[in-house]
C-alpha positions as a Markdown table, in Angstrom:
| # | Residue | x | y | z |
|---|---|---|---|---|
| 1 | Met | 7.8 | -12.7 | 8.7 |
| 2 | Ala | 4.6 | -11.1 | 9.9 |
| 3 | Thr | 1.3 | -9.7 | 8.5 |
| 4 | Glu | -1.1 | -7.4 | 10.3 |
| 5 | Lys | -4.6 | -7.0 | 9.1 |
| 6 | Arg | -5.8 | -3.5 | 8.5 |
| 7 | Ala | -8.8 | -2.4 | 6.4 |
| 8 | Gly | -8.2 | -0.2 | 3.4 |
| 9 | Glu | -7.3 | -0.3 | -0.3 |
| 10 | Thr | -3.6 | -0.1 | 0.2 |
| 11 | Ala | -1.0 | -2.4 | 1.7 |
| 12 | Thr | 2.6 | -1.8 | 2.7 |
| 13 | Val | 5.4 | -4.3 | 2.3 |
| 14 | Gly | 8.4 | -3.7 | 4.4 |
| 15 | Val | 11.7 | -5.5 | 4.8 |
| 16 | Trp | 13.3 | -4.8 | 8.2 |
| 17 | Met | 17.0 | -5.6 | 8.8 |
| 18 | Gly | 19.0 | -5.3 | 12.0 |
| 19 | Ser | 21.8 | -3.5 | 10.0 |
| 20 | Gly | 22.0 | 0.1 | 11.2 |
| 21 | Ser | 25.1 | 2.2 | 11.8 |
| 22 | Arg | 25.9 | 0.2 | 14.9 |
| 23 | His | 27.2 | -2.6 | 12.8 |
| 24 | Glu | 29.8 | -0.5 | 11.0 |
| 25 | Thr | 33.4 | 0.1 | 12.0 |
| 26 | Leu | 35.2 | 3.5 | 12.1 |
| 27 | Glu | 36.9 | 2.6 | 8.8 |
| 28 | Thr | 33.5 | 1.8 | 7.1 |
| 29 | Ser | 31.5 | 4.6 | 8.8 |
| 30 | Gly | 28.7 | 5.5 | 6.4 |
| 31 | Ala | 28.5 | 2.1 | 4.8 |
| 32 | Ser | 25.0 | 1.3 | 6.2 |
| 33 | Phe | 23.5 | 4.5 | 5.1 |
| 34 | Val | 25.0 | 4.3 | 1.6 |
| 35 | Thr | 23.9 | 0.6 | 1.3 |
| 36 | Cys | 20.4 | 1.6 | 2.3 |
| 37 | Asn | 20.3 | 4.1 | -0.5 |
| 38 | Met | 21.9 | 1.7 | -3.0 |
| 39 | Ile | 19.1 | -0.8 | -2.7 |
| 40 | Asp | 16.7 | 0.9 | -5.2 |
| 41 | Arg | 19.5 | 1.9 | -7.6 |
| 42 | Gly | 19.1 | -1.3 | -9.6 |
| 43 | Ser | 19.4 | -5.1 | -9.4 |
| 44 | Asn | 21.2 | -7.6 | -11.6 |
| 45 | Ser | 18.2 | -7.7 | -13.9 |
| 46 | Leu | 16.9 | -4.1 | -13.6 |
| 47 | Ser | 18.5 | -0.7 | -14.0 |
| 48 | Ala | 17.8 | 2.1 | -11.5 |
| 49 | His | 15.4 | 3.7 | -14.2 |
| 50 | Glu | 13.6 | 0.4 | -14.6 |
| 51 | Val | 13.1 | 0.0 | -10.8 |
| 52 | Asn | 11.6 | 3.4 | -10.6 |
| 53 | Gln | 9.4 | 2.7 | -13.6 |
| 54 | Lys | 8.1 | -0.5 | -12.1 |
| 55 | Ile | 7.3 | 1.4 | -8.9 |
| 56 | Glu | 5.5 | 4.0 | -10.9 |
| 57 | Asp | 3.6 | 1.4 | -13.0 |
| 58 | Ile | 1.9 | -0.1 | -9.9 |
| 59 | Gly | 1.3 | 3.3 | -8.3 |
| 60 | Ala | 3.5 | 2.5 | -5.3 |
| 61 | Arg | 5.4 | 4.8 | -2.9 |
| 62 | Gly | 8.8 | 3.7 | -1.7 |
| 63 | Phe | 10.5 | 4.6 | 1.5 |
| 64 | His | 13.7 | 3.9 | 3.5 |
| 65 | Thr | 14.3 | 4.1 | 7.2 |
| 66 | His | 17.8 | 4.1 | 8.5 |
| 67 | Glu | 18.5 | 4.1 | 12.3 |
| 68 | Arg | 21.3 | 3.1 | 14.6 |
| 69 | Glu | 20.3 | -0.5 | 14.9 |
| 70 | Phe | 18.1 | -1.2 | 11.8 |
| 71 | Thr | 17.3 | -0.4 | 8.3 |
| 72 | Thr | 13.9 | -0.7 | 6.6 |
| 73 | His | 13.0 | -0.8 | 2.9 |
| 74 | Gly | 9.3 | -0.6 | 2.0 |
| 75 | Leu | 6.7 | 0.0 | -0.7 |
| 76 | Thr | 3.1 | 1.0 | -0.3 |
| 77 | Ser | 0.8 | -0.1 | -3.1 |
| 78 | Phe | -2.8 | -1.1 | -3.7 |
| 79 | Lys | -3.6 | -4.4 | -2.0 |
| 80 | Gly | -4.1 | -6.1 | -5.3 |
| 81 | Asp | -0.5 | -5.5 | -6.2 |
| 82 | Val | 1.1 | -7.0 | -3.1 |
| 83 | Ser | 2.6 | -9.9 | -5.2 |
| 84 | Lys | 4.3 | -7.5 | -7.5 |
| 85 | Thr | 5.6 | -5.4 | -4.6 |
| 86 | Val | 7.1 | -8.4 | -2.8 |
| 87 | Ala | 8.7 | -9.6 | -6.0 |
| 88 | Leu | 10.2 | -6.2 | -6.7 |
| 89 | Leu | 11.6 | -5.8 | -3.1 |
| 90 | Gly | 12.9 | -9.4 | -3.2 |
| 91 | Asp | 14.8 | -8.6 | -6.4 |
| 92 | Ile | 16.4 | -5.3 | -5.4 |
| 93 | Ile | 17.4 | -6.5 | -1.9 |
| 94 | Cys | 18.7 | -10.0 | -2.8 |
| 95 | Asn | 20.3 | -9.0 | -6.1 |
| 96 | Thr | 21.4 | -5.4 | -5.6 |
| 97 | Ala | 23.6 | -4.4 | -8.5 |
| 98 | Phe | 26.0 | -2.0 | -6.7 |
| 99 | Asn | 26.8 | -0.1 | -9.9 |
| 100 | Glu | 29.9 | 2.1 | -9.6 |
| 101 | Glu | 28.3 | 5.2 | -11.1 |
| 102 | Glu | 25.3 | 4.9 | -8.8 |
| 103 | Phe | 27.6 | 4.4 | -5.9 |
| 104 | Gln | 29.4 | 7.7 | -6.6 |
| 105 | Leu | 26.1 | 9.5 | -7.0 |
| 106 | Val | 24.9 | 8.2 | -3.6 |
| 107 | Lys | 28.1 | 9.4 | -2.0 |
| 108 | Glu | 27.6 | 12.9 | -3.5 |
| 109 | Gln | 24.0 | 13.0 | -2.3 |
| 110 | Thr | 25.0 | 11.8 | 1.2 |
| 111 | Asp | 27.7 | 14.5 | 1.3 |
| 112 | Ala | 25.1 | 17.1 | 0.4 |
| 113 | Ile | 22.9 | 15.9 | 3.3 |
| 114 | His | 25.8 | 16.4 | 5.6 |
| 115 | Glu | 26.4 | 19.9 | 4.2 |
| 116 | His | 22.9 | 21.0 | 5.2 |
| 117 | Ser | 22.4 | 18.9 | 8.3 |
| 118 | Thr | 22.6 | 21.8 | 10.7 |
| 119 | Ala | 19.3 | 23.2 | 9.4 |
| 120 | Asn | 17.5 | 20.8 | 11.9 |
| 121 | Gln | 19.1 | 21.9 | 15.2 |
| 122 | Lys | 17.3 | 19.3 | 17.3 |
| 123 | Lys | 18.6 | 16.5 | 15.1 |
| 124 | Val | 22.1 | 17.8 | 15.4 |
| 125 | Leu | 21.9 | 18.1 | 19.1 |
| 126 | Met | 20.5 | 14.5 | 19.4 |
| 127 | Glu | 23.4 | 13.3 | 17.3 |
| 128 | Asn | 25.8 | 14.9 | 19.7 |
| 129 | Val | 23.8 | 13.5 | 22.7 |
| 130 | His | 24.6 | 10.0 | 21.4 |
| 131 | Phe | 28.2 | 10.8 | 20.9 |
| 132 | Asn | 28.5 | 12.2 | 24.4 |
| 133 | Ala | 26.8 | 9.1 | 25.9 |
| 134 | Tyr | 28.5 | 6.4 | 23.7 |
| 135 | Arg | 31.8 | 7.9 | 22.8 |
| 136 | Asp | 33.6 | 4.5 | 22.7 |
| 137 | His | 30.9 | 2.6 | 20.8 |
| 138 | Met | 29.5 | 2.8 | 17.2 |
| 139 | Leu | 26.1 | 3.8 | 18.7 |
| 140 | Gly | 27.7 | 7.2 | 19.4 |
| 141 | Gln | 28.9 | 7.7 | 15.8 |
| 142 | Pro | 26.8 | 9.8 | 13.3 |
| 143 | Ile | 23.8 | 7.9 | 12.0 |
| 144 | Arg | 24.8 | 8.8 | 8.4 |
| 145 | Gly | 28.4 | 8.0 | 9.0 |
| 146 | Asp | 31.4 | 10.3 | 9.4 |
| 147 | Arg | 31.6 | 12.9 | 6.7 |
| 148 | Asp | 35.4 | 12.9 | 6.5 |
| 149 | Asn | 35.4 | 9.1 | 6.0 |
| 150 | Leu | 32.8 | 9.2 | 3.3 |
| 151 | Arg | 35.3 | 10.2 | 0.7 |
| 152 | Asn | 37.4 | 7.0 | 1.5 |
| 153 | Leu | 34.4 | 4.6 | 1.5 |
| 154 | Thr | 34.8 | 2.0 | -1.3 |
| 155 | Leu | 32.2 | 0.0 | -3.2 |
| 156 | Asp | 33.8 | -3.2 | -1.9 |
| 157 | Gln | 33.2 | -2.1 | 1.7 |
| 158 | Val | 29.5 | -1.4 | 0.9 |
| 159 | Lys | 29.2 | -4.9 | -0.8 |
| 160 | Asp | 30.8 | -6.5 | 2.3 |
| 161 | Phe | 28.3 | -4.6 | 4.6 |
| 162 | His | 25.4 | -5.9 | 2.5 |
| 163 | Arg | 26.7 | -9.4 | 2.5 |
| 164 | Asn | 27.4 | -9.4 | 6.3 |
| 165 | Asn | 24.1 | -7.8 | 7.4 |
| 166 | Tyr | 21.4 | -8.7 | 4.8 |
| 167 | Tyr | 20.8 | -12.4 | 5.6 |
| 168 | Gly | 17.8 | -14.5 | 6.5 |
| 169 | Asp | 18.1 | -14.6 | 10.3 |
| 170 | Asn | 18.5 | -10.9 | 10.4 |
| 171 | Val | 15.5 | -10.0 | 8.2 |
| 172 | Val | 11.8 | -9.5 | 9.0 |
| 173 | Leu | 9.3 | -9.3 | 6.2 |
| 174 | Ser | 6.2 | -7.4 | 7.3 |
| 175 | Val | 3.0 | -6.7 | 5.4 |
| 176 | Val | 0.4 | -4.3 | 6.8 |
| 177 | Gly | -3.0 | -4.2 | 5.1 |
| 178 | Asp | -5.9 | -6.4 | 3.9 |
| 179 | Val | -3.8 | -9.4 | 2.8 |
| 180 | Asp | -3.8 | -13.1 | 3.2 |
| 181 | His | -1.0 | -14.4 | 5.5 |
| 182 | Gln | -0.3 | -17.7 | 3.7 |
| 183 | Gln | -0.1 | -16.0 | 0.3 |
| 184 | Val | 2.5 | -13.6 | 1.7 |
| 185 | Val | 4.5 | -16.6 | 3.2 |
| 186 | Asp | 4.5 | -18.3 | -0.2 |
| 187 | Met | 5.6 | -15.1 | -1.9 |
| 188 | Ala | 8.4 | -14.6 | 0.6 |
| 189 | Glu | 9.7 | -18.1 | 0.1 |
| 190 | Gln | 9.7 | -17.5 | -3.7 |
| 191 | His | 11.3 | -14.1 | -3.8 |
| 192 | Phe | 13.7 | -14.0 | -0.8 |
| 193 | Ser | 15.0 | -17.6 | -0.9 |
| 194 | Ser | 18.3 | -16.5 | -2.4 |
| 195 | Leu | 19.3 | -14.6 | 0.8 |
| 196 | Pro | 21.8 | -16.6 | 2.8 |
| 197 | Arg | 20.4 | -17.8 | 6.2 |
| 198 | Thr | 23.4 | -16.7 | 8.3 |
| 199 | Ala | 26.0 | -13.9 | 8.0 |
| 200 | Ala | 29.0 | -14.5 | 5.8 |
| 201 | Ala | 31.4 | -13.2 | 8.5 |
| 202 | Glu | 31.3 | -12.2 | 12.2 |
| 203 | Arg | 29.3 | -9.0 | 12.6 |
| 204 | Thr | 30.7 | -5.9 | 14.2 |
| 205 | Gly | 29.0 | -3.8 | 16.9 |
| 206 | Ser | 27.6 | -6.7 | 18.9 |
| 207 | Glu | 29.6 | -5.8 | 22.0 |
| 208 | Gln | 27.8 | -4.3 | 25.0 |
| 209 | Ser | 27.2 | -0.5 | 24.7 |
| 210 | Val | 28.1 | 1.3 | 27.9 |
| 211 | Phe | 26.7 | 4.7 | 28.9 |
| 212 | Asn | 29.4 | 7.3 | 29.6 |
| 213 | Pro | 28.4 | 10.4 | 31.5 |
| 214 | Gly | 30.2 | 13.6 | 30.5 |
| 215 | Leu | 30.0 | 17.2 | 29.4 |
| 216 | Leu | 30.0 | 18.3 | 25.7 |
| 217 | Met | 30.0 | 22.0 | 25.0 |
| 218 | Ile | 29.8 | 23.2 | 21.4 |
| 219 | Arg | 29.9 | 27.0 | 21.6 |
| 220 | Asp | 28.7 | 29.1 | 18.7 |
| 221 | Asp | 28.0 | 32.7 | 19.8 |
| 222 | Glu | 26.5 | 33.6 | 16.3 |
| 223 | Met | 23.4 | 31.4 | 16.9 |
| 224 | Tyr | 20.3 | 33.1 | 18.3 |
| 225 | Asn | 19.2 | 30.3 | 20.7 |
| 226 | Ala | 20.8 | 27.4 | 22.6 |
| 227 | Asn | 20.1 | 23.7 | 22.4 |
| 228 | Thr | 20.5 | 21.5 | 25.5 |
| 229 | Gly | 20.2 | 17.8 | 26.1 |
| 230 | Val | 20.4 | 16.2 | 29.6 |
| 231 | Phe | 20.3 | 12.4 | 29.3 |
| 232 | Tyr | 20.6 | 9.4 | 31.7 |
| 233 | Asp | 21.5 | 5.8 | 31.4 |
| 234 | Ala | 18.3 | 3.9 | 30.8 |
| 235 | Pro | 17.1 | 0.3 | 30.2 |
| 236 | Gly | 17.1 | -1.4 | 26.8 |
| 237 | Ile | 14.1 | -2.8 | 25.0 |
| 238 | Lys | 14.5 | -6.2 | 26.7 |
| 239 | His | 14.8 | -4.9 | 30.2 |
| 240 | Pro | 11.9 | -5.3 | 32.8 |
| 241 | Asp | 11.8 | -1.5 | 33.3 |
| 242 | Tyr | 11.2 | -0.8 | 29.6 |
| 243 | Tyr | 7.5 | -0.1 | 30.0 |
| 244 | Ser | 8.0 | 2.1 | 33.1 |
| 245 | Phe | 10.3 | 4.3 | 31.0 |
| 246 | Leu | 7.8 | 4.3 | 28.2 |
| 247 | Leu | 5.3 | 5.7 | 30.7 |
| 248 | Leu | 7.9 | 8.2 | 32.1 |
| 249 | Gln | 8.4 | 9.6 | 28.6 |
| 250 | His | 4.6 | 10.5 | 28.5 |
| 251 | Ile | 4.7 | 11.8 | 32.1 |
| 252 | Phe | 7.3 | 14.4 | 31.1 |
| 253 | Gly | 5.8 | 15.0 | 27.7 |
| 254 | Ser | 6.5 | 17.9 | 25.4 |
| 255 | Tyr | 6.3 | 21.7 | 25.9 |
| 256 | Arg | 5.7 | 24.4 | 23.4 |
| 257 | Ile | 5.5 | 28.0 | 24.6 |
| 258 | Asp | 2.7 | 28.9 | 22.3 |
| 259 | Gln | 0.6 | 26.0 | 23.6 |
| 260 | Asn | 1.6 | 25.9 | 27.3 |
| 261 | Ala | 2.4 | 29.5 | 28.4 |
| 262 | Glu | 1.0 | 32.2 | 26.2 |
| 263 | His | -2.3 | 32.7 | 28.0 |
| 264 | Leu | -3.6 | 34.1 | 31.3 |
| 265 | Asn | -3.9 | 30.8 | 33.1 |
| 266 | Asp | -1.1 | 29.9 | 35.6 |
| 267 | Val | 0.9 | 26.9 | 34.3 |
| 268 | Glu | 1.1 | 25.4 | 37.8 |
| 269 | Lys | -2.7 | 24.8 | 37.8 |
| 270 | Gln | -3.0 | 22.8 | 34.6 |
| 271 | Tyr | 0.2 | 21.2 | 33.3 |
| 272 | Asn | 2.6 | 18.6 | 34.4 |
| 273 | Ser | 5.6 | 19.3 | 36.7 |
| 274 | Met | 8.1 | 19.7 | 33.9 |
| 275 | Gln | 5.9 | 22.2 | 32.1 |
| 276 | Gln | 5.3 | 24.1 | 35.4 |
| 277 | Leu | 9.0 | 24.5 | 35.8 |
| 278 | Ile | 9.6 | 25.6 | 32.2 |
| 279 | Gly | 6.6 | 27.9 | 32.3 |
| 280 | Asn | 8.4 | 30.2 | 34.6 |
| 281 | Leu | 11.2 | 30.6 | 32.1 |
| 282 | Pro | 9.8 | 33.0 | 29.5 |
| 283 | Asp | 12.4 | 32.4 | 26.8 |
| 284 | Val | 12.5 | 28.6 | 26.9 |
| 285 | Thr | 10.3 | 27.8 | 23.9 |
| 286 | Met | 10.6 | 24.0 | 23.5 |
| 287 | Gln | 11.1 | 20.8 | 25.5 |
| 288 | Asp | 10.7 | 17.2 | 24.4 |
| 289 | Ser | 11.2 | 14.0 | 26.5 |
| 290 | His | 13.0 | 11.2 | 24.7 |
| 291 | Tyr | 13.4 | 7.5 | 25.5 |
| 292 | Met | 15.6 | 5.7 | 23.1 |
| 293 | Pro | 15.9 | 2.0 | 23.9 |
| 294 | Tyr | 18.3 | -0.2 | 22.1 |
| 295 | Ser | 18.9 | -3.9 | 22.1 |
| 296 | Asp | 21.3 | -3.8 | 25.2 |
| 297 | Ser | 21.0 | -0.3 | 26.6 |
| 298 | Gly | 19.2 | 3.0 | 26.3 |
| 299 | Ile | 19.2 | 6.7 | 27.1 |
| 300 | Phe | 16.4 | 8.8 | 28.6 |
| 301 | Gly | 16.2 | 12.5 | 29.0 |
| 302 | Asn | 15.0 | 15.8 | 27.8 |
| 303 | Tyr | 15.8 | 18.2 | 24.9 |
| 304 | Phe | 15.4 | 21.9 | 25.5 |
| 305 | Phe | 15.5 | 24.9 | 23.1 |
| 306 | Gly | 15.6 | 28.5 | 24.2 |
| 307 | Asn | 17.3 | 31.8 | 24.6 |
| 308 | Glu | 20.9 | 31.8 | 25.8 |
| 309 | Ile | 19.9 | 33.7 | 29.0 |
| 310 | Phe | 18.3 | 30.5 | 30.2 |
| 311 | Val | 20.8 | 27.9 | 29.2 |
| 312 | Arg | 21.8 | 27.2 | 32.8 |
| 313 | Gln | 18.2 | 26.8 | 33.8 |
| 314 | Met | 17.6 | 24.4 | 30.9 |
| 315 | Asn | 20.4 | 22.2 | 32.2 |
| 316 | Tyr | 18.9 | 22.4 | 35.7 |
| 317 | Cys | 15.4 | 21.4 | 34.4 |
| 318 | Gly | 17.0 | 18.3 | 32.8 |
| 319 | Val | 18.2 | 17.1 | 36.2 |
| 320 | His | 15.6 | 18.5 | 38.5 |
| 321 | Met | 12.4 | 16.7 | 37.5 |
| 322 | Pro | 13.9 | 13.2 | 37.0 |
| 323 | Thr | 15.6 | 13.4 | 40.4 |
| 324 | Ile | 12.7 | 15.0 | 42.2 |
| 325 | Phe | 10.5 | 12.0 | 41.3 |
| 326 | Ala | 12.8 | 9.9 | 43.4 |
| 327 | His | 11.7 | 12.0 | 46.4 |
| 328 | Tyr | 8.1 | 13.0 | 45.5 |
| 329 | Ser | 5.8 | 11.6 | 42.9 |
| 330 | Thr | 2.0 | 11.7 | 42.7 |
| 331 | Asp | -0.7 | 9.6 | 41.0 |
| 332 | Val | -1.9 | 12.8 | 39.3 |
| 333 | Glu | 1.3 | 12.8 | 37.2 |
| 334 | Val | 1.0 | 9.0 | 36.5 |
| 335 | Phe | -2.7 | 9.2 | 35.5 |
| 336 | Arg | -2.0 | 12.1 | 33.2 |
| 337 | Gly | 1.0 | 10.4 | 31.5 |
| 338 | Arg | -0.9 | 7.1 | 31.3 |
| 339 | Asn | -3.9 | 8.7 | 29.6 |
| 340 | His | -1.6 | 10.4 | 27.2 |
| 341 | Leu | 0.0 | 7.0 | 26.3 |
| 342 | Tyr | -3.4 | 5.4 | 25.9 |
| 343 | Asn | -4.5 | 8.2 | 23.5 |
| 344 | Glu | -1.3 | 7.6 | 21.5 |
| 345 | Leu | -2.0 | 3.8 | 21.4 |
| 346 | Met | -5.5 | 4.5 | 20.2 |
| 347 | Asn | -4.3 | 6.6 | 17.3 |
| 348 | Glu | -3.7 | 4.5 | 14.3 |
| 349 | Lys | 0.0 | 4.4 | 13.3 |
| 350 | Ser | 1.2 | 4.7 | 9.8 |
| 351 | His | 2.0 | 1.5 | 7.9 |
| 352 | Arg | 5.7 | 2.6 | 8.0 |
| 353 | Asp | 5.8 | 3.0 | 11.7 |
| 354 | Thr | 4.0 | -0.3 | 12.3 |
| 355 | Ile | 6.5 | -2.2 | 10.1 |
| 356 | Asn | 9.4 | -0.7 | 12.0 |
| 357 | Glu | 7.7 | -1.6 | 15.3 |
| 358 | Ile | 7.0 | -5.2 | 14.2 |
| 359 | Gly | 10.6 | -5.6 | 13.0 |
| 360 | Gln | 12.1 | -4.5 | 16.2 |
| 361 | Gln | 9.8 | -6.6 | 18.4 |
| 362 | Leu | 10.3 | -9.8 | 16.4 |
| 363 | Thr | 14.1 | -9.3 | 16.3 |
| 364 | His | 14.6 | -8.4 | 19.9 |
| 365 | Leu | 11.7 | -10.1 | 21.7 |
| 366 | Gly | 10.8 | -12.9 | 19.3 |
| 367 | Arg | 7.1 | -12.0 | 19.1 |
| 368 | Arg | 4.6 | -9.2 | 18.3 |
| 369 | Val | 3.6 | -7.0 | 21.2 |
| 370 | His | 0.2 | -5.5 | 20.5 |
| 371 | Arg | -1.1 | -2.2 | 21.9 |
| 372 | Ser | -3.5 | -4.0 | 24.3 |
| 373 | Glu | -0.6 | -5.7 | 26.0 |
| 374 | Val | 1.3 | -2.4 | 26.3 |
| 375 | Ala | -1.8 | -0.8 | 27.9 |
| 376 | Lys | -2.1 | -3.6 | 30.3 |
| 377 | Lys | 1.6 | -3.5 | 31.4 |
| 378 | Val | 1.4 | 0.3 | 32.2 |
| 379 | Ala | -2.0 | 0.1 | 33.8 |
| 380 | His | -0.6 | -1.3 | 37.1 |
| 381 | Ile | 2.2 | 1.3 | 37.4 |
| 382 | Asp | 1.5 | 3.8 | 40.2 |
| 383 | Ala | 3.3 | 6.7 | 41.8 |
| 384 | Asn | 5.3 | 4.5 | 44.2 |
| 385 | His | 6.7 | 2.5 | 41.3 |
| 386 | Ile | 7.7 | 5.6 | 39.5 |
| 387 | Lys | 9.4 | 6.8 | 42.7 |
| 388 | His | 11.3 | 3.6 | 42.9 |
| 389 | Ile | 12.3 | 3.8 | 39.2 |
| 390 | Ala | 13.5 | 7.4 | 39.6 |
| 391 | Asn | 15.4 | 6.5 | 42.7 |
| 392 | His | 17.2 | 3.6 | 41.0 |
| 393 | Trp | 18.0 | 5.3 | 37.7 |
| 394 | Phe | 18.2 | 9.0 | 38.4 |
| 395 | Tyr | 19.0 | 9.8 | 42.0 |
| 396 | Asp | 22.7 | 10.5 | 42.5 |
| 397 | Ala | 23.2 | 9.4 | 38.9 |
| 398 | Glu | 25.7 | 10.8 | 36.5 |
| 399 | Pro | 23.9 | 12.1 | 33.4 |
| 400 | Ser | 25.4 | 13.4 | 30.2 |
| 401 | Phe | 25.1 | 17.2 | 29.5 |
| 402 | Thr | 25.2 | 18.3 | 25.9 |
| 403 | Asn | 25.0 | 22.0 | 25.0 |
| 404 | Trp | 25.2 | 23.7 | 21.6 |
| 405 | Gly | 24.9 | 27.4 | 20.7 |
| 406 | Pro | 25.6 | 30.6 | 22.6 |
| 407 | Ile | 26.3 | 28.8 | 25.8 |
| 408 | Glu | 28.9 | 31.0 | 27.5 |
| 409 | Leu | 27.0 | 30.7 | 30.8 |
| 410 | Val | 27.7 | 27.0 | 31.1 |
| 411 | Ser | 30.7 | 26.4 | 28.9 |
| 412 | Ser | 32.7 | 28.9 | 31.1 |
| 413 | Val | 32.2 | 26.6 | 34.1 |
| 414 | Gly | 33.6 | 23.4 | 32.5 |
| 415 | Ser | 33.6 | 21.2 | 35.6 |
| 416 | Tyr | 31.5 | 18.1 | 35.7 |
| 417 | Lys | 31.5 | 18.4 | 39.5 |
| 418 | Tyr | 29.6 | 21.7 | 39.2 |
| 419 | Phe | 26.9 | 19.9 | 37.2 |
| 420 | Lys | 26.9 | 16.7 | 39.2 |
| 421 | Val | 26.1 | 18.5 | 42.5 |
| 422 | Asn | 22.8 | 19.6 | 41.0 |
| 423 | Thr | 21.6 | 16.0 | 40.5 |
| 424 | Met | 21.4 | 15.7 | 44.3 |
| 425 | Ser | 20.8 | 19.3 | 45.4 |
| 426 | Thr | 17.2 | 19.2 | 44.0 |
| 427 | Val | 16.2 | 17.0 | 46.9 |
| 428 | Ile | 18.7 | 17.7 | 49.7 |
| 429 | Asn | 19.0 | 21.5 | 49.9 |
| 430 | Ser | 17.4 | 24.7 | 48.6 |
| 431 | His | 20.4 | 26.1 | 46.7 |
| 432 | His | 20.5 | 25.2 | 43.0 |
| 433 | Ser | 23.5 | 26.7 | 41.4 |
| 434 | Leu | 22.4 | 26.0 | 37.9 |
| 435 | Tyr | 19.0 | 27.6 | 38.3 |
| 436 | Asn | 20.0 | 30.8 | 40.1 |
């Protein structure tokens, strides 16, 4: 468990568990998401209505976070009500009722979420990016489970998932706010002591996840714009290159056409190399760099959104800049990215984000990594080091290409060899078949 002092009238109690969708099987796909949503649906001593009433009585706000490798349950309350908050979380997590009627209701709500999931195009694309990169592993499966399997999911399977993943060695209790650490320790021992220390059975999903390069084309000519993701194999959170990739994400940054191109100034005179490249493509409206490290692997790349006319160029931009850094990198890029990272570190994170960060660090690294240590680790990275990193991870590498929307200009090609040659052509010749 961990506490982090922060001034203010509120405190947030979060229970972090390494129990995301990675730890399901194909037969139990969706069990982690359903379990996450069953936690506040009542305990052995409280009904779902009584749980909500208790939360309302102390003026608290509840939240859940469900990701591929972890789940978080939390409550934000006034700092004087931390003891009540810990007690309530301990009860609903350790003594979850798993009522059959509530279970069916959660399944219906989850199915409704699936029904409207395409409203967020970036989220859908990133789901497919994971499938493309980890086809043979549960990391590549939908984060909320397979919709077709949801109908066959049983309450017993959800109970088994809770029993096999919600145990002491897999749980981190975090409290962020103006609280006393020893008091929190005493409360944790009182209200979470009924959790078993170890798993009841061998956990699934612990096998090494292996990156698989490939092409995934989802053509829909009725859409107005195309979504593209170009992603490379990357280090996990325990890897020595983790902080270099954290800096790389800030070097590439994000692009929005209304902020970076709709003015009189030339993009080449004020923005980073990725934004310069995209600034010459008038209908590419969005780009985001993403680094998603997991316990034993990771993926790094860029998401693009724009008009179908530029879908080839969006794929090209995804391989051009990571590869070109293996040949040419400047300290200007590094300093700009480092300052952007420093500014982000200086901005106070929400209690919820802090709890997720603490849980991941304590579980994977065994200790808390404060922002001062992160800043120190990236302070010594220079252009030569970035060049070495890009040469090792990106040059002549085999990324995954994921395209969704009106993508006739790339889906008609259909050969990985056609895309692969562009990962080297950026530095060895002047002909770029994807860009032209």
